[in-house]
Backbone bond lengths (Angstrom), bond angles and torsions (degrees), N, CA, C in turn:
res aa  C-N    CA-C-N  psi(-1)  N-CA   C-N-CA  omega(-1)  CA-C   N-CA-C  phi
1 M - - - 1.446 - - 1.519 108.28 -
2 I 1.305 115.59 143.06 1.462 121.07 179.51 1.526 108.87 -125.69
3 F 1.329 115.86 131.75 1.464 122.37 179.05 1.521 108.93 -125.26
4 R 1.316 116.52 137.80 1.457 121.05 170.93 1.534 107.00 -103.09
5 Y 1.335 115.71 142.93 1.469 118.65 -179.55 1.520 111.04 -141.00
6 Y 1.313 114.82 156.64 1.457 123.81 175.95 1.524 106.98 -141.79
7 T 1.322 116.82 128.90 1.456 121.22 -177.88 1.524 110.42 -134.69
8 D 1.329 117.01 131.55 1.464 121.87 171.80 1.518 108.25 -91.49
9 C 1.329 116.42 136.54 1.471 121.19 -175.04 1.521 110.89 -135.45
10 D 1.327 115.25 160.16 1.462 123.23 170.51 1.519 107.71 -126.98
11 R 1.332 116.76 124.63 1.459 121.71 179.40 1.526 109.09 -67.98
12 A 1.323 117.18 124.46 1.468 122.29 -174.84 1.527 112.10 -61.35
13 E 1.321 117.67 -39.15 1.466 121.08 -175.18 1.526 113.06 -71.28
14 T 1.346 116.96 -37.51 1.461 119.99 -172.17 1.533 114.12 -118.04
15 G 1.348 117.42 -13.12 1.450 120.50 -175.80 1.522 113.39 77.61
16 E 1.344 116.67 1.40 1.465 122.05 -179.71 1.528 110.54 -62.80
17 H 1.331 116.30 134.33 1.462 122.23 179.17 1.524 109.17 -90.17
18 Y 1.331 116.92 137.57 1.460 121.42 174.61 1.523 108.46 -152.95
19 S 1.311 116.50 168.43 1.460 120.57 179.76 1.525 110.02 -131.15
20 I 1.314 114.56 156.71 1.458 122.00 179.75 1.526 107.49 -125.84
21 K 1.322 116.60 129.55 1.461 122.51 178.29 1.524 106.70 -128.17
22 G 1.331 117.07 123.41 1.447 117.94 -176.04 1.514 114.20 -157.05
23 V 1.328 113.16 -172.35 1.457 122.47 -179.17 1.524 107.83 -129.88
24 E 1.322 116.12 133.80 1.459 122.24 175.40 1.528 107.34 -113.75
25 T 1.319 117.03 128.73 1.457 122.36 177.03 1.521 108.44 -114.47
26 Q 1.328 116.61 130.20 1.465 122.09 179.32 1.526 109.19 -118.38
27 I 1.344 116.03 134.20 1.465 122.45 176.96 1.526 107.84 -113.09
28 Y 1.317 116.44 126.45 1.457 122.62 178.78 1.526 109.82 -114.06
29 V 1.329 117.29 146.85 1.462 122.11 174.40 1.525 108.87 -124.14
30 L 1.311 114.98 146.51 1.457 120.81 178.90 1.520 108.40 -93.27
31 G 1.325 115.98 119.22 1.455 120.50 179.99 1.508 110.56 -143.68
32 E 1.323 116.20 130.17 1.463 122.16 179.18 1.521 112.25 55.81
33 G 1.333 116.12 38.19 1.457 120.79 175.07 1.512 116.49 82.42
34 T 1.332 119.07 -0.01 1.463 120.94 178.81 1.523 110.35 -131.72
35 W 1.328 115.56 150.71 1.459 120.95 175.68 1.521 109.04 -83.03
36 K 1.329 115.95 133.73 1.464 121.16 179.68 1.522 109.94 -127.49
37 L 1.333 114.94 139.49 1.456 120.98 178.38 1.526 108.73 -69.78
38 A 1.336 116.65 122.96 1.461 121.04 -176.70 1.525 112.64 -106.93
39 H 1.347 117.42 -28.33 1.462 119.48 -175.30 1.519 109.82 -160.13
40 V 1.330 116.43 143.57 1.471 122.85 173.41 1.522 107.16 -131.11
41 Q 1.343 115.88 135.36 1.448 120.52 177.45 1.516 109.04 -131.57
42 Y 1.329 117.05 138.89 1.464 122.66 178.96 1.520 109.36 -115.36
43 G 1.313 116.78 145.26 1.457 121.04 177.25 1.524 110.23 -154.33
44 K 1.325 115.35 168.66 1.459 120.98 176.54 1.511 110.16 -71.73
45 D 1.327 115.94 143.83 1.459 121.33 176.34 1.531 107.73 -81.38
46 S 1.315 116.95 136.50 1.460 120.90 -177.99 1.514 113.42 -84.80
47 D 1.326 118.56 -7.69 1.478 121.03 -179.31 1.505 111.48 -80.55
């Protein structure tokens, strides 16, 4: 599964505003009849 996200943030130490735009990839495996999350990877969005 692939998710794109965008988050507005404020740095606690300085109050500086910044944003994060990225992609989250999730890998699931089927084991014992149920899907289980096996891996998550985060990266910068190229758009």
